[in-house]
N, C-alpha and C positions, 0 to 999 in steps of 0.2 A: 504494500500500500504506500509506504513512504517512498519507495523507489519510483513509483509512478508519478507522484507529485514532483519529485526532483527532476524527473525526465521531462514532464510537461513544462516546468519552470525553465529548464534549459532550452527546450525547443522554442518557447515563447520569447526568451531573451535573444536567441540567435535570429529569429524571424524579425523581431523588432529592430535589432541592430542593423540587419541587412536592409530593411525598408528605410530606416533613417539614413543610412549611408548612401543608398541610391537616390533618395530625394535631395540630399544635401549636395551631391555632385552632379545633379541633372542640369543645373544652371551654372555654367562656368563664368558667366559675365558678372562682374562686380557692379552692383547697382548703387553702392554707397558713394562712389566717387563722382565728382561733377564731370560734365562732358568736356572733352579736350579743347573745344573751341571757346570755353568759358575763361575769361580773363581772371587771374588770381586777385584776391582782395589786396594783397601786398602791393601789387603793381598799380591797382586803381587808387590806392591811398596816396601814391607819389605823383599822380597826374595833376596838372594844374587845370582847374575848371575855367574855361574861357567863354562859356555861354550859360545863360540862366533863363528861367521862365518868369514872365511878368506876374506879380501877385494879383494884378487886376483882372487880366483876361487870359492868362496862361500862354501867351505867345512867346516864342523864343527870342531872346535879346542877347546882344553882345555884352561883354563886360562893361564897356563904357556906357551903353544905353541903360544897363541895369543900375549902375552907380548914379546916373543922372536921374532915373526914375525914383530911386531911394531918396535922394536929396529933395526932389519935388514932393514926395509923400511926407517927409519930415517937416517941410516948410508949410504945408497946407494945414490950416486950422481944423480941428476936429469938428464934425458936424454938430450943430446945436439942435437938441431935441426940445420939443415943446413940453411944458410942465405936465400936460395931460398924458403924453406918451411916457414920460419918466415915471409918472405915478402908476400907469398900467404895468410897466416893467417891474417896478417895486412890488406891486401886488402879486404878479405872477411868480416872482422869486419867493415871496412869503408862502404862496400856495404850494410851490414845489417843495419847500422845506417842511411844511406841515404834512404833506403826503408822504415824505420820507420818514418822518417821525411817527405819524399815525396812518399807516397804510390802509386801515379799515375805513377811513373817512372817504366819502364819495363827494368831493367838492366839485 
């Protein structure tokens, strides 16, 4: 009786090891590596960026155009909101905070 159990365990171990071995060697391609045409991050870090996107409309700009746009944006005064709009924003922020603290409220 005991010899049968040992023999079954041995056969099960051999079959399992064989199946695992065949499955692990069936794919010889390593999928964890990046594709060869991908530029390494170390090289990308050393490159000088000569173009940028506009924060307004997303168009590509040269470095000079981007710097000029940044100075224009810094010089422009912030838009002035009416007191009614400011009050609405304040109330919405209070509502959001209350719903985070008391999620069961249905405001």
